[in-house]
N, C-alpha and C positions, 0 to 999 in steps of 0.2 A: 455464437457468432464471434465473440472476441478472441477466440482461440484461432478461427480461420483468418483473421486480419493479422494477427501476429506471425502466422505460418506465411502469408503473402508477404508481408514486409520482409521477412527473413530470406524468402526466395529473391525478391528484388534486389536485396542487397547482396546476395550472392552473385546475381547476374552482373551488377554493377561492379564487383570484384573481379569477376571473369574478364568483362569487358575491358577493364582497365589493365589486367594482366596481359591480355592480347595486344593491347595497344602499345603497351610498354615493350614487349617482345618484338613486334614490328619495328619499332623504333630503333631497337639495338641492331635487329638485322638489317635495316636500311643502312644505318652507320657502318656496319661491317663492309657492305659492298661497295 
C-alpha cells in the first residue's frame, strides 16, 4: 500500500508541475500578443 501512495503523490506532483508550466506558457503568450 505504501508503494501505491508514493506513486500517487509523484503523479500529483507531476500534474501540478505540468499545470504550472502551462500557466506560465499562457502568461508568456498573453504578454506577446
